[in-house]
C-alpha positions as CSV (number, residue, x, y, z in Angstrom):
1,M,0.0,0.0,0.0
2,T,1.4,3.4,-1.0
3,R,1.8,6.3,1.4
4,L,-1.1,8.2,-0.2
5,E,-3.4,5.2,0.2
6,Q,-2.5,4.9,3.9
7,L,-3.2,8.6,4.6
8,A,-6.3,9.1,2.4
9,P,-7.6,5.8,1.1
10,W,-10.9,7.5,0.0
11,R,-9.0,9.4,-2.7
12,T,-8.0,6.3,-4.5
13,R,-11.2,4.2,-4.3
14,P,-13.9,4.8,-6.9
15,V,-17.1,6.1,-5.4
16,R,-20.2,4.4,-6.6
17,P,-23.4,6.5,-6.4
18,P,-26.3,4.7,-4.7
19,E,-28.7,3.1,-7.2
20,S,-32.3,4.0,-6.5
21,G,-35.5,3.2,-8.2
22,I,-35.8,6.9,-9.2
23,S,-32.4,6.9,-10.9
24,R,-33.2,3.7,-12.7
25,R,-36.6,5.1,-13.9
26,R,-34.9,8.3,-15.1
27,S,-32.3,6.3,-17.0
28,L,-35.1,4.3,-18.7
29,W,-36.9,7.5,-19.8
30,S,-33.6,8.8,-21.0
31,R,-32.9,5.7,-23.1
32,L,-36.3,5.8,-24.6
33,H,-36.0,9.6,-25.3
34,L,-39.4,10.2,-23.7
35,D,-40.6,12.9,-21.4
36,P,-42.5,11.1,-18.6
37,W,-44.6,14.1,-17.6
38,L,-45.8,14.8,-21.1
39,L,-46.4,11.1,-21.7
40,A,-48.4,10.7,-18.5
41,L,-50.6,13.7,-19.5
42,L,-51.2,12.3,-23.0
43,L,-52.1,8.8,-21.6
44,I,-54.6,10.4,-19.2
45,L,-56.2,12.4,-22.0
46,M,-56.5,9.3,-24.3
47,G,-57.9,7.2,-21.5
48,G,-60.5,9.9,-20.8
49,G,-61.2,10.2,-24.5
50,L,-62.0,6.4,-24.7
51,L,-64.4,6.8,-21.8
52,V,-66.3,9.7,-23.5
53,L,-66.2,7.9,-26.9
54,Y,-67.9,4.8,-25.5
55,S,-70.9,7.0,-24.5
56,A,-70.7,9.2,-27.7
57,S,-70.7,6.1,-30.0
58,G,-73.9,4.7,-28.5
59,Q,-72.0,2.3,-26.2
60,R,-70.5,0.4,-29.1
61,L,-67.5,-1.4,-27.8
62,P,-66.0,-2.2,-31.3
63,V,-65.7,1.6,-31.9
64,V,-63.7,2.0,-28.6
65,Q,-61.5,-1.0,-29.4
66,A,-60.7,0.4,-32.8
67,Q,-59.8,3.7,-31.3
68,A,-57.6,2.0,-28.7
69,T,-55.8,0.2,-31.4
70,R,-55.2,3.4,-33.2
71,F,-53.9,5.0,-30.0
72,A,-51.5,2.1,-29.7
73,V,-50.2,2.6,-33.2
74,A,-49.9,6.4,-32.5
75,L,-47.9,5.7,-29.4
76,A,-45.6,3.4,-31.3
77,V,-45.1,6.1,-34.0
78,M,-44.3,8.6,-31.2
79,V,-41.7,6.3,-29.6
80,M,-40.0,5.7,-33.0
81,L,-39.8,9.4,-33.9
82,A,-38.5,10.3,-30.5
83,R,-35.5,8.2,-31.2
84,L,-34.5,10.4,-34.2
85,S,-32.1,13.2,-33.8
86,P,-33.0,16.8,-34.8
87,A,-30.3,16.7,-37.4
88,T,-32.0,13.7,-39.0
89,L,-35.3,15.5,-39.0
90,M,-33.8,18.5,-40.6
91,R,-32.3,16.3,-43.4
92,W,-35.6,14.6,-44.0
93,S,-37.6,17.8,-44.1
94,P,-37.4,18.5,-47.9
95,L,-38.1,14.8,-48.6
96,A,-41.2,14.9,-46.3
97,Y,-42.4,18.1,-47.8
98,G,-41.8,17.0,-51.4
99,G,-43.5,13.7,-50.8
100,G,-46.5,15.2,-49.2
101,L,-46.8,17.8,-52.0
102,A,-46.6,15.0,-54.6
103,M,-49.4,13.0,-52.9
104,L,-51.6,16.1,-52.7
105,V,-51.2,16.5,-56.5
106,A,-52.1,12.8,-56.8
107,V,-55.2,13.4,-54.8
108,E,-56.1,16.2,-57.2
109,I,-55.7,13.8,-60.1
110,M,-57.0,10.4,-58.9
111,G,-58.0,10.8,-55.3
112,D,-60.9,8.8,-53.8
113,V,-64.1,10.7,-53.3
114,G,-66.0,10.3,-50.0
115,M,-68.8,12.4,-48.4
116,G,-68.6,14.9,-51.3
117,A,-64.9,15.5,-51.0
118,Q,-61.8,14.2,-52.8
119,R,-59.3,13.9,-50.0
120,W,-58.0,10.3,-49.9
121,L,-55.6,8.1,-51.7
122,V,-56.2,4.3,-51.8
123,I,-53.6,1.6,-51.9
124,P,-55.6,-1.4,-53.0
125,G,-55.7,-4.1,-50.3
126,V,-53.5,-2.1,-47.9
127,M,-55.1,1.2,-46.7
128,R,-56.9,4.4,-47.4
129,F,-55.3,7.5,-46.1
130,Q,-55.5,11.3,-46.2
131,P,-52.2,12.8,-47.5
132,S,-53.1,16.3,-46.2
133,E,-52.5,15.1,-42.6
134,M,-48.9,14.5,-43.5
135,M,-48.5,18.2,-44.3
136,K,-49.4,19.2,-40.7
137,L,-45.8,18.0,-39.8
138,A,-44.0,18.3,-43.1
139,M,-44.9,22.0,-43.5
140,P,-43.4,23.3,-40.2
141,M,-40.4,21.0,-40.6
142,M,-39.7,22.4,-44.1
143,I,-40.0,26.0,-43.1
144,A,-38.0,25.6,-39.9
145,A,-35.3,23.8,-41.9
146,Y,-35.2,26.6,-44.4
147,L,-35.2,29.5,-41.8
148,C,-32.7,28.0,-39.4
149,R,-29.9,28.2,-42.0
150,R,-30.5,31.9,-42.5
151,P,-30.2,35.0,-40.3
152,L,-33.2,35.7,-38.1
153,P,-35.5,37.6,-38.1
154,P,-36.1,36.5,-41.8
155,S,-35.6,38.9,-44.7
156,W,-38.3,39.9,-47.1
157,R,-36.8,37.4,-49.6
158,D,-37.0,34.6,-47.1
159,L,-40.6,35.5,-46.2
160,L,-41.6,35.4,-49.9
161,I,-40.0,31.9,-50.2
162,C,-41.8,30.8,-47.0
163,G,-45.1,32.1,-48.4
164,L,-44.6,30.0,-51.6
165,L,-43.8,26.9,-49.6
166,L,-46.9,27.5,-47.5
167,G,-49.3,28.6,-50.1
168,L,-49.1,25.7,-52.6
169,P,-50.1,22.9,-50.2
170,V,-52.7,25.0,-48.5
171,L,-54.4,25.8,-51.8
172,L,-54.3,22.1,-52.9
173,I,-55.9,21.0,-49.6
174,A,-58.5,23.8,-49.8
175,R,-59.5,22.6,-53.3
176,Q,-60.4,19.0,-52.0
177,P,-62.3,20.8,-50.2
178,D,-61.0,20.5,-46.7
179,L,-61.1,23.9,-45.0
180,G,-60.3,22.6,-41.5
181,T,-57.1,20.8,-42.5
182,S,-56.0,23.7,-44.7
183,L,-56.4,26.0,-41.7
184,L,-54.3,23.7,-39.5
185,V,-51.6,23.3,-42.1
186,A,-51.5,27.1,-42.7
187,C,-51.2,27.7,-38.9
188,A,-48.4,25.2,-38.6
189,G,-46.3,27.0,-41.2
190,L,-47.2,30.5,-40.0
191,F,-46.3,29.7,-36.4
192,V,-42.8,28.9,-37.6
193,V,-42.5,32.2,-39.4
194,L,-43.9,34.1,-36.4
195,L,-41.5,32.4,-33.9
196,A,-38.6,33.4,-36.2
197,G,-38.9,36.9,-34.8
198,L,-41.2,39.0,-37.0
199,S,-41.8,42.6,-35.8
200,W,-45.3,43.6,-34.6
201,R,-45.4,46.2,-37.4
202,F,-45.1,43.4,-40.0
203,I,-47.6,41.2,-38.2
204,L,-50.2,44.0,-38.2
205,A,-49.6,44.8,-41.8
206,M,-50.1,41.2,-42.8
207,G,-53.3,41.1,-40.7
208,A,-54.6,44.1,-42.5
209,L,-53.8,42.5,-45.8
210,A,-55.6,39.3,-44.8
211,A,-58.6,41.3,-43.8
212,A,-58.6,43.1,-47.2
213,A,-58.5,39.7,-48.9
214,L,-61.6,38.4,-47.2
215,P,-64.0,39.4,-50.0
216,L,-61.8,37.4,-52.5
217,L,-61.8,34.5,-50.1
218,W,-65.6,34.6,-49.9
219,M,-66.0,34.6,-53.7
220,N,-63.8,31.4,-53.9
221,M,-65.5,29.5,-51.1
222,H,-67.8,26.5,-51.8
223,N,-71.5,27.0,-51.2
224,Y,-71.5,24.7,-48.2
225,Q,-68.6,26.7,-46.7
226,R,-70.5,30.0,-47.2
227,Q,-73.5,28.4,-45.6
228,R,-71.4,27.5,-42.5
229,V,-70.4,31.1,-42.1
230,L,-74.0,32.4,-42.4
231,T,-75.1,29.7,-40.0
232,F,-72.5,30.8,-37.5
233,L,-73.8,34.3,-37.7
234,N,-77.4,33.3,-37.3
235,P,-78.0,29.6,-36.5
236,E,-81.8,30.1,-36.0
237,S,-82.2,31.1,-39.6
238,D,-82.3,27.4,-40.6
239,P,-82.9,25.5,-37.3
240,L,-83.8,22.2,-39.1
241,G,-81.1,22.4,-41.7
242,S,-77.6,24.0,-41.6
243,G,-78.2,25.4,-38.1
244,W,-79.1,22.1,-36.6
245,N,-75.6,21.1,-35.5
246,I,-74.8,24.3,-33.6
247,I,-78.2,24.5,-31.9
248,Q,-78.1,20.9,-30.7
249,S,-74.5,21.1,-29.5
250,T,-75.0,24.3,-27.5
251,T,-78.2,22.8,-26.1
252,A,-76.3,19.7,-25.0
253,I,-73.5,21.7,-23.4
254,G,-76.0,24.1,-21.6
255,S,-78.2,21.2,-20.3
256,G,-75.2,19.7,-18.5
257,G,-75.2,22.3,-15.8
258,L,-72.5,22.2,-13.2
259,T,-71.9,18.5,-12.8
260,G,-73.7,17.0,-15.8
261,K,-76.4,14.4,-16.2
262,G,-74.0,11.5,-15.6
263,W,-72.0,9.2,-17.8
264,L,-74.2,7.5,-20.4
265,E,-77.2,9.6,-19.3
266,G,-77.1,12.4,-21.8
267,T,-80.3,12.9,-23.7
268,Q,-79.1,14.9,-26.7
269,S,-76.4,12.4,-27.5
270,Q,-78.0,9.1,-26.5
271,L,-81.3,9.9,-28.3
272,E,-79.2,10.9,-31.4
273,F,-80.3,14.5,-31.6
274,L,-76.6,15.5,-31.6
275,P,-74.9,14.9,-35.0
276,E,-71.3,13.7,-35.4
277,R,-71.3,13.2,-31.7
278,H,-68.4,10.8,-31.7
279,T,-66.2,12.9,-34.0
280,D,-66.3,16.7,-34.3
281,F,-69.0,17.3,-31.7
282,I,-67.8,14.9,-29.0
283,V,-67.1,17.8,-26.6
284,A,-70.8,18.5,-26.5
285,V,-71.3,14.9,-25.2
286,L,-68.6,15.7,-22.5
287,G,-70.4,18.9,-21.5
288,E,-73.8,17.3,-21.3
289,E,-72.7,14.2,-19.2
290,F,-70.0,15.8,-17.0
291,G,-71.1,19.4,-16.9
292,L,-69.0,22.4,-16.3
293,V,-66.8,20.4,-13.9
294,G,-65.9,18.0,-16.7
295,M,-65.3,20.7,-19.2
296,V,-63.0,22.6,-16.9
297,T,-61.1,19.4,-16.0
298,I,-60.4,18.4,-19.6
299,L,-59.4,22.0,-20.6
300,L,-57.0,22.1,-17.6
301,L,-55.5,18.8,-18.8
302,Y,-55.0,20.3,-22.3
303,L,-53.4,23.4,-20.8
304,L,-51.0,21.3,-18.8
305,I,-50.0,19.4,-22.0
306,I,-49.6,22.7,-23.9
307,G,-47.6,24.2,-21.0
308,R,-45.3,21.2,-20.8
309,G,-44.8,21.3,-24.6
310,L,-43.9,25.0,-24.5
311,W,-41.4,24.3,-21.7
312,L,-39.8,21.6,-23.8
313,A,-39.7,23.8,-26.8
314,N,-38.0,26.5,-24.8
315,T,-35.2,24.1,-23.8
316,A,-34.2,23.5,-27.5
317,Q,-30.7,24.8,-28.1
318,D,-30.8,25.7,-31.8
319,S,-33.2,27.6,-34.0
320,F,-34.5,24.5,-35.9
321,G,-35.6,22.8,-32.6
322,R,-37.2,25.9,-31.1
323,L,-39.1,26.8,-34.3
324,L,-40.3,23.3,-35.0
325,A,-41.2,22.4,-31.4
326,G,-43.0,25.7,-30.8
327,S,-45.0,25.3,-34.0
328,I,-46.1,21.8,-33.1
329,I,-47.4,22.7,-29.7
330,L,-49.1,25.9,-30.9
331,T,-50.8,23.9,-33.7
332,F,-52.1,21.5,-31.0
333,F,-53.6,24.6,-29.2
334,I,-55.3,25.6,-32.5
335,Y,-56.9,22.1,-32.7
336,L,-58.3,22.6,-29.2
337,F,-59.4,26.2,-29.7
338,V,-61.1,25.7,-33.1
339,N,-63.0,22.5,-32.0
340,V,-64.3,23.9,-28.7
341,G,-65.0,27.2,-30.4
342,M,-67.1,25.7,-33.2
343,V,-69.0,23.4,-30.9
344,S,-69.8,26.2,-28.5
345,G,-70.9,28.5,-31.3
346,I,-68.2,31.1,-31.2
347,L,-66.5,29.9,-34.4
348,P,-67.9,28.6,-37.7
349,V,-68.0,24.8,-38.2
350,V,-64.8,23.7,-40.1
351,G,-64.5,20.0,-39.3
352,V,-61.6,20.0,-36.8
353,P,-61.6,17.1,-34.3
354,L,-61.0,17.4,-30.6
355,P,-57.4,16.2,-30.3
356,L,-57.0,12.7,-28.9
357,V,-60.6,12.5,-27.9
358,S,-62.6,12.5,-31.2
359,Y,-62.9,9.2,-33.1
360,G,-60.3,9.0,-35.9
361,G,-57.0,7.4,-36.6
362,T,-55.1,9.6,-39.0
363,S,-55.4,12.7,-36.8
364,S,-54.3,10.8,-33.7
365,V,-51.3,9.4,-35.4
366,T,-50.3,12.8,-36.7
367,L,-50.7,14.4,-33.3
368,M,-48.7,11.8,-31.5
369,A,-46.0,11.9,-34.2
370,G,-45.7,15.6,-33.5
371,F,-45.2,14.9,-29.8
372,G,-42.6,12.3,-30.7
373,I,-40.7,15.0,-32.7
374,L,-41.1,17.3,-29.7
375,M,-39.6,14.7,-27.4
376,A,-36.8,14.0,-29.9
377,I,-35.8,17.7,-29.8
378,Q,-35.8,17.8,-26.0
379,A,-33.9,14.5,-25.6
380,H,-31.2,15.4,-28.1
381,R,-30.8,19.0,-27.1
382,R,-27.2,18.6,-26.0
383,L,-26.3,17.1,-29.4
384,L,-27.6,19.8,-31.6
385,P,-25.2,22.2,-33.3
386,R,-25.2,25.7,-31.9
């Protein structure tokens, strides 16, 4: 034994930190590249969504089982995307954008028609999918990848290029027609541009220009879209026709009172007065059966998810991560705001589902894919180039 070992043996012996259950759990989440708090909130939301869906679907268990299967697929997609590095996402951005744009053109040429709209592509014997959903992620990825390589705030030239990147897919989606999805894709791209550091003077100027373009937008809207706007302004003008949805949804929400009528006890939904009750208008079922308490609870859950997402976006250490993560979580907020707004009568009906609660597979996978990208940015933040 050396003299140093005799005098200070603790200096030569390796110190092993105590292994606890907490440290092991943390290392597991770190290896999976998942944020446990955000994941727990999402699982609670999906579980509550299945509970409401069972009632909204007329207590049809196969519908709930199909939705649970879609949630499982969505979670698997989230875990896979969380493993990717932001550098990989940046490299894939042009490919994802170009592929999505090519599929939108294919929809325009040979898309499958359903419910009066040409929105789907069909792979015979495999699946039927909606390519516009892909652009909800490909759009912010492409614009973030473009802007992060340039000085910020963006120049007028960069803004013009971003406008072209944004405008073409939005117009193709609006022609299907799908006003709700085109709105969400536009918001996803615009949020990236706004987060890049635009001045308030420019934002106000663009707002004034958009307001001036409203008459042109009105002239190019489909008849049913114009009717939706007119119904929003005065639902009672056609109570048995176009105003039926809004009247029944607001009636259902109002009849729930403070604590609601009870699970499976709603009259508007169970007696089938409420249309689209398991998809776009599922929040009316929630309000009728669980009342104000239920509405406040689920809104609080959404706000916790959004708050956690914004915190994760703020921890990103490069402009690509911050722009993309911020756009993803703000687009999730637009999902919530538009759906609750249209069901409660403060916005026109545009066909936007309540995220992770309404019945539907494509939107659920898209949303969870977005959260997977958000977790990837957070997990790899120390590896990103500065």
